[in-house]
C-alpha positions, 0 to 999 in steps of 0.5 A: 512512509507507507501506513499499513494495516488501516481500516478498510471501513473507515478512516479514523481520526487518529490515523488522519492525526498521525498522517498530518503530523508525518507531513508537517514534519517533512515526511513523505507519506504515500497516498496508498496504504495497505488495508488490513485484509484478511488475504494478506495474512493468509499469505502466510497461511498458504504461501505464494502471492495474492494471485496465487490464493483461492477467492473461494477460501480467502475473504475480499481477495479482489479488494486485497489485489487492488490495494496491491496493485494501487500501492505497487503503481504509486511506488512505481510513479515515485520511483520514476520521478525520483529517477527523472530528478536525478541530474545527468542520468540515463537510461 
């Protein structure tokens, strides 16, 4: 599970409670969520990727790129772990 549209400034008690309930019920929650940032919304206006956006036109673009990189890194790590856990599989 990935939490999206989370606050960049504050991690609310409600969000903490939801995350705890998910974990208590055996649902793995990624450590890195996708933060609510203008840059992610601006992708729909400007198109392309975060790297294509102009920092002069988009607020906090660097923070959005950091968030996306951290999220992608965590997903890649999870996929590699899952692959390593497969018995008899080689690549």
